C-alpha positions as CSV (number, residue, x, y, z in Angstrom):
1,M,0.0,0.0,0.0
2,P,1.6,3.3,-1.0
3,I,1.5,6.3,1.4
4,K,-1.3,8.8,1.1
5,L,-0.4,12.0,-0.6
6,D,-1.7,15.5,-0.1
7,P,-3.9,16.6,-3.0
8,A,-1.1,18.9,-4.2
9,L,1.1,15.8,-4.6
10,A,-1.5,13.3,-5.9
11,D,-0.7,13.9,-9.6
12,L,2.8,12.3,-9.7
13,R,3.4,13.7,-13.2
14,S,2.9,17.3,-12.0
15,W,5.9,17.4,-9.6
16,K,9.3,15.8,-9.0
17,P,11.0,15.2,-5.7
18,R,13.6,18.0,-6.0
19,A,16.0,18.4,-3.1
20,C,14.8,15.0,-1.8
21,S,16.0,14.3,1.7
22,I,16.2,10.5,1.0
23,S,18.4,11.2,-2.0
24,K,20.7,13.5,0.0
25,A,20.9,10.9,2.8
26,L,21.8,8.2,0.3
27,E,24.6,10.3,-1.1
28,I,26.3,10.0,2.4
29,V,25.2,6.5,3.6
30,G,23.9,4.8,0.5
31,Q,26.9,2.5,0.1
32,R,26.8,-0.8,2.0
33,S,30.1,-0.2,3.6
34,A,29.0,3.3,4.9
35,L,25.9,1.9,6.6
36,L,27.9,-1.0,8.1
37,I,30.5,1.4,9.4
38,M,27.7,3.3,11.1
39,R,26.3,0.1,12.5
40,E,29.7,-0.6,14.0
41,A,29.9,3.0,15.4
42,F,26.6,2.3,17.1
43,F,28.1,-0.8,18.6
44,G,31.0,1.2,20.0
45,T,33.7,0.6,17.3
46,R,36.1,3.5,17.2
47,R,39.4,2.3,15.7
48,F,40.2,2.0,12.0
49,E,41.5,-1.6,12.2
50,L,38.4,-2.8,14.0
51,F,36.1,-1.2,11.4
52,V,38.1,-3.0,8.7
53,E,37.9,-6.3,10.5
54,R,34.3,-6.2,11.6
55,V,32.8,-4.8,8.3
56,G,35.1,-7.0,6.2
57,I,36.4,-4.3,3.9
58,T,39.8,-3.3,2.6
59,D,41.8,-0.5,4.3
60,A,41.3,1.7,1.2
61,V,37.5,1.3,1.3
62,A,37.5,1.9,5.1
63,A,39.6,5.0,4.7
64,A,37.4,6.4,2.0
65,R,34.1,5.7,3.9
66,L,35.4,7.0,7.2
67,K,36.6,10.2,5.5
68,Q,33.2,10.6,3.8
69,L,31.3,10.0,7.1
70,T,33.6,12.4,9.0
71,E,33.3,15.1,6.4
72,A,29.5,14.7,6.4
73,G,29.5,15.2,10.2
74,L,28.3,11.7,11.3
75,L,31.7,10.8,12.9
76,R,34.4,12.9,14.4
77,R,38.1,12.1,14.4
78,E,39.9,12.3,17.8
79,P,43.6,11.7,18.4
80,Y,44.8,9.0,20.8
81,K,48.2,7.6,21.6
82,E,49.1,4.3,23.0
83,P,52.3,4.2,25.1
84,G,55.3,3.8,22.8
85,S,53.3,4.4,19.6
86,R,52.7,7.4,17.4
87,T,49.5,9.5,17.7
88,R,46.6,8.0,15.7
89,H,42.9,8.8,15.3
90,E,39.8,7.1,16.3
91,Y,36.3,7.8,15.1
92,V,33.6,9.0,17.5
93,L,29.9,9.1,16.8
94,T,28.5,12.6,16.7
95,D,24.9,13.6,17.5
96,M,24.2,13.7,13.8
97,G,25.5,10.2,13.5
98,A,23.6,8.9,16.5
99,D,20.4,10.4,15.0
100,L,20.8,7.9,12.1
101,M,20.4,5.0,14.5
102,P,16.6,4.6,14.2
103,A,16.8,4.5,10.4
104,V,19.5,1.8,10.6
105,F,17.6,-0.2,13.2
106,A,14.4,0.1,11.1
107,L,16.4,-1.5,8.2
108,K,17.6,-4.2,10.6
109,G,13.9,-4.9,11.7
110,W,12.9,-5.1,8.0
111,G,15.7,-7.5,7.3
112,D,14.9,-9.6,10.4
113,T,11.3,-9.9,9.2
114,Y,11.8,-10.6,5.5
115,L,15.3,-11.8,5.0
116,Q,16.1,-14.0,8.1
117,E,14.2,-17.2,8.7
118,G,13.1,-16.9,12.3
119,G,14.4,-13.4,12.7
120,G,17.9,-12.1,12.8
121,P,20.7,-13.2,15.2
122,L,20.5,-10.0,17.3
123,A,17.5,-8.4,19.0
124,L,17.0,-4.8,19.9
125,V,15.6,-4.8,23.5
126,E,15.0,-2.3,26.3
127,D,18.0,-2.3,28.6
128,G,16.1,-2.4,31.9
129,T,13.5,-5.0,31.0
130,G,14.8,-7.0,28.0
131,A,11.5,-6.3,26.3
132,P,11.7,-6.2,22.4
133,V,11.9,-2.8,20.9
134,R,10.9,-1.8,17.3
135,V,11.2,1.4,15.4
136,G,7.8,3.1,14.7
137,Y,6.1,6.3,13.7
138,L,5.6,8.9,16.4
139,T,3.9,12.2,16.4
140,E,5.7,15.2,17.9
141,D,3.8,14.6,21.1
142,G,5.0,11.0,21.3
143,R,1.8,9.2,20.2
144,E,2.4,6.2,17.9
145,V,0.6,6.0,14.6
146,S,0.3,3.2,12.1
147,P,1.5,3.5,8.5
148,D,-2.1,3.7,7.2
149,E,-2.5,6.9,9.3
150,L,0.4,8.7,7.5
151,R,0.2,11.2,4.7
152,M,3.0,12.9,2.8
153,A,2.4,16.7,2.8
154,V,4.1,19.7,1.4
155,R,6.1,21.3,4.2
156,R,4.6,24.7,5.1
157,R,7.4,27.2,5.5
158,R,7.1,29.5,8.5
159,S,7.1,33.2,7.7
160,R,9.9,35.3,9.2
161,D,7.9,38.2,10.8
């Protein structure tokens, strides 16, 4: 079932999704390795070598993706130095990067449902109770709504009085 559209959007031939936020987001995290690096950052990975090992990518791919994610503001490079070694950098999740977590975990939930027989190997649960958690749609006041209650609307710009 497609999402409902405002009347102004109903004729799909009359408009194009210019400046699409989905397209802009995919320019940053649309590559498999970028999303898997972000998954690892959510899990607490910070060091280059561990990203390479856990994601299963080459040093060159890891360097390119980490540079891209850092330049976009999802990760921040911080220096560290182990005794007797030169100064190196680790990658720290920024607020912008952490805000991507629900989208990645929604993708995980979709994969658990449709691509993994019996669900995936990991479960997202509430820390205090162990109760399963899923990503959903919430109104600004925190009320959950179902997909059939959603509608895509043209954003109303606020006037600058």
